Every structure is written in structure tokens, then in C-alpha cells.
N, C-alpha and C positions, 0 to 999 in steps of 0.2 A: 527608507526602510519606518522610520518614525510615521508614516500612509498609512504600512499595511498596519502598524502597532495601537492607531488609532481611530480605525474605522469603525468601530464594532457596531458604533452609535448608528452607520449612513442603512438597515434594517439587520430583515433575519437573516440566523440563516438560509445559506441556498440550494449548498453540497456538505458532503459529507465523504471527508477521506482518509479512509482507514489503510491504514497499514500492518499486516499480520506476523506475528512473532512471537516470544516469550519471554517474560518480565525476569527480571536478575539476571546478576553480572555474570552470572556461570555461561548462559548465553549472549553475551554480547558479542557481537562481531560473525557471530556463526553463520552457515547458508540460509540456515531457517527463521533470522532474523532479519534478512532482505529485505520484507516490507517495512518493516521497524526503519531499518537505516538510509530508505528513499523520502518516507516521510519525514523524515532529521533534515536530508538533504531541502525539501520543499519547503520545511519551517525555518528553515535557516535563508533562504532567500526572501522568504517573506519577512524576515527580522521578530519572530518570535521564537518561546522557547515550550515545550511542550508538556508542561507539567503542573498544568493542570487534574485533580482526579477527579474525575464525576465519569457517569458510565462504565464502569468497572474498568476503567481503564486511566490514562495520562491522555490528556488533550489540549486544545489551546485553539480557539479563534486567532483567523488570518483572513487576509485578500488576496486573493490568487483569480491569477489573469481576469482582475477588475471585481471579483465573485469574492461575497462574505462566506467561509466556509469553514468548518469544523477538521482540522485536524486529528486522528486519533488512534490512540497505540493499545486494542486488549489489553488488558493483563490479567486475561482470564485462560493462560495459560492457551494453546493454538487450538487444540482441538475442541472449545468453546469459546471461539472469536464470535459466534452469534450474538453467545449473549448480552456482548459488550455493544456490538455494530446495532445492532436492532434495539440494545436499552438508546440511543440515542437517534435512533430514526422515531420511535416514537414520541420523544420527548420535543421534538425538531418536527416532524407529521413529514416527513421527508420517503417518499418510495424508494423501491430500490435505482430504479432509474435515476436518481441524485444520488447515489453511494453509491463510487466509485473506490473498487479495494487493489491493492499491491501485495504484490505476493510471491513467494520465489516457485521456480517452476523446475522440477529436475529434466524435461524432455528436452531445455533450451538448452543451447550451450553458454559456457558465465558472462554473462551481462549482454547477450542476445535479450531483444524487448517484442512481445505480443502485443498488442492491446486488441481487447471485446469487447462489443458492444452490451454483450449477454451470453450466456451457456451454460453451461452441464460444469464441474467444479471439477472438473480432470484428473480426480484421483487425491484429491488435496483438501486432509483436512479441517484445514480454517474454512476452504471455500466448500464446503460439504454441509459443515455445523451452521456458517452463514444461510447457509439456500436453504438448508430442514427448518429453521428456527424463520425465515423471514416468508418460507413458503413460497416461495420465487424465486427465479436464475435472471432475475435480468439486469442485474451486478453489471454495472462495466467495470470493466479489469485492465491491466496492469499487471502483466507475468511479466516476471525478469528473472532470466535464465541463472543457474547457478551449478550448470554441466552434471551431466549424468555422472552413476558411481563408476570409479575408475576400474572397476572389476568386478564380473557377475558376485564373486564373492563378497563382496562389502556390505553391510548390512546397511541397508537403507536408512536407517534411523542413526547409526555412525555419519552418516555421511551429511547429512543435513545438517547434523549437529558440531559439523566438524567446520574448522574456519579456513578463512580465500591465505593463498598464497599469495607474495608479496606481489606476482606479478596477477595471479589474478582480481587481489584486493585491486587495483589500477583498472585495470578492466569495470568493472565493478562501478567504481567513481564514475568516473565516462556515462556508464548506462543507467547511477542516478539523478546525475544533473540533465539527462532524457528524459526521466521519468517528469520531470519537476519541468520542463517544457513543453514534456505533453500535456499536461495535468492541467496547463494556462488554458491551452485549445479545448480541454473536452468537456472543463465549467459553463465556456463558450462553447458547446452543442455544436464543435468543430470534429465531431470521429472522425469521420472519412479523411480530413485532413492529420489529423495525426496520425493512425493507421496511414499514410501516405507517407509519411515524412518518419517515423521509427517503427513502424513493423521490421523486425530481421535489422534494425539497426544496435551494434555493436559497441 
């Protein structure tokens, strides 16, 4: 743990790992904050706290998979996530290919992972803003399933801002661990291996 905390002098930040969500206690533990929760798991594993205020978000430097990274949780609210992410990218002069986004996906069963090297926003407003402001869709991403609406009558906003059941919460904790393990592979350029290991895993 101490190695991860004290190895910032080892060189510049090589990757940005951004988890998407909404700031504020009223959103803690909601489905839309899945990206935040995945990043918290990565931070805990690296022995750091995401508590520095910079880039319109909360962040921390850490060592993940032997690489120096910035862990970033935008505080701009989900729909303006790109403001925070692109600010960090400009500061560290990192391209989209070295900026991994962790976020929720209603098209996947609860806790199921899907890793992608790049692609469209898939209807996710946080990714939509990031792609728009960066002018690129070349972001590696780790999508974490939060399940579809139980019935068509559910309002989508109400669903993504709802909290997990106890059973779902246990499933999500497992998926956050898998996301953290996948991150170690991704920062070492092992996207195919990570996809083979974790795509579809819940």
C-alpha cells in the first residue's frame, strides 16, 4: 500500500481512470454512480483516497498495474462529465486512448461487465458529453451493468437514480473488484486479455 502512495515521483501520469457519477450525498449508492463506486474500489486497492479537488472533480494519483495514473471522479454532474475529463486530459497531455472511462449501463444485467476499446456513447449522457468535448470516441471503457427498468412504466431517470437491493449490491461489489482487476490489464495495453477475462462476467 505504501508503495502505491509514495511512488508519484516515479514519473508523469501515464493514464487517466475516470469513473462517472453525480456528486452529493443524495446520489451516493445510486445506480448512476456505479462509475464512482468502481473507482473507489480501485483507489482502495491502490491505498489512496480520492479527495484532492482539481479538474472540476475529486482526484488522486495512484499506481495501478505498475503505472502511474490519475483517478478522477467528475463533480460536474453526469451530463457535463466531459468538462472534467477533458480538463485532466489537457493538463497531462493524454489522448483518449489513455483515458479509461468507467460507467453504468442499463443494457447489461446487474453487475455484468463489458469492456470496449472505443465506440459510440450508447445513449449514455456522460459518455456523450466526453466524446463531444474531446472530439473523439477512442476512449477505452468499462461498462458495468445496472439492469434494465423493471417495467416499461418506470421513468428512466427514476430508475438510474434508484438504489440497489441488498442482493444486487452484493453482485455489484463483485463487479467492482473485477473492474479493478481489468484496469490493471488495460493500463498495460492488455485490452484483448481483459476482454476475454471479464466481458460478460458478473
